[in-house]
C-alpha positions, 0 to 999 in steps of 0.5 A: 404434219406433212400438210402443215409443212407443205403450207409452210413451205409454199411461200416462206420457208427458205425463199431465197434457197428456193429461188436459187435452186430453180432450174432457170432465171424465168422459173425464179422470177415466176416463183417470186410472183407466185410467193407474193400472192400465197404470202397474203393468203397464208397470212389470213389464218394468223390474223384470224387466230389473233382476232380469236385471242383478242376477242376471247373471254378468258374467264370462260376458259381454263386459261383464266384472266388476265389475257395473253396480251396482258401477261406479255405471252403474245408470242405464245398465242397460237399454242395458248388458243389451241390448248384452252379453246379447242379439244385435245385432239385438235391441240395435239394435231395443231402442236404436232404441226407447229413442231414439225414446221419449226423443225423443218425451218430450222434444219433448212436454215442450217443447211442453207447457211452451211451450204453457202459457206462451203460452196461460196467461201471454203471451196473459193479458197480451196479449189482442190477440196474433195467431195468428202472434204466438203461434206465434213466441212458442211457437218462441222459448220452445222455444229458450229452454227447450231451452237451459236444459234442456240446461244443467241436464245439466251441473250433475250427472253423474247425470241420474237426479237431475233425473228424481228431482226432477221426479218429486218436484215433480210428486208434491208440487205438480201432483198436488194441482192435478190431483185438485182439478181433476177431482174437487173442483168447488169448486176455483178459480184462487185455491185453486190458487195457494194450494196451489202456494205451500203445497206449494212452501214446505213442500217447500223447508223439508223440505230437499233434499241436492241443492241443499244446502237444510237441514231447517227443518221437522222432522216426527216422526222427523227425526233428526240424523246427521253434523251433518245433519238427515234426515227419516224421516217421509213428508214428500213425502206430507205436503206433497201432502196439505197442498196437497190440503187447501188448494186446496178450502179457499181456493177456498171462502173465495174464492168466499164472499168475492166471491159475498157481496159481502164483497170488491169484484168488481173485485179478482176477478182470476181471475173466480171470481164467475159473470157476471151473478151477483146482488149483495146490492144486486140481491137488496134490489131484487128483495125491494122489487118486488111478487111479481106485476105487477099493472100494466095 
């Protein structure tokens, strides 16, 4: 179980949490490139297991016909292969590894979400909150998120639907934020908010059959099939790239407005202007003063 958890954590689990907890920006960048290679390597075993399931003569096993694909059980292909195509000992060890990885992922996701809520939202509102109070907020948030997450599993029979949707949102919304934080120095909180809004609005307008959202934003190749518009363009990538462009653009404009004094500093909610940065009035006073102090 420990070995399986280690493999599962290398390149996938809570990737953003790992980068945010890095000791420096350079370490976080290095993790990105290492993880990119590990994702490819760790993707080979699932492909092989799927190939085994696709080529297996299920009549020769205790599972029988039809195949898992024909029964609509593709999401359970790993435990099915372990149960019907391997010795009992291998099945027990494999299921233990799956359970261990699932529990690890679940508690890590809960802790990551509640920690972000507590530090980025609650503590920002209640600056005087004590450590004990923050601990109780985290505990209460874990209970709420756990109930909400469990309730979502009853909305659809296929849990893979929610997995795909979460991956979709991670790709279109969170990935541009991560790239800008690590590699684009001009990025700030104003750009992050703008990028989030751009990505979310565009993704909703592109439509989503799971939530019965119609296609409003038509990209090239969008066709009408059985009375429903279907996107043929890589609209998720378009949403991601739009957010990636919006973040540095809005960040630069916000920094320019506050640093030049065009917008009053009291409106700088996210404090993008460096503390003690000179204002135009300060520059004018400095210009009026002599370059050399000639006083005795």
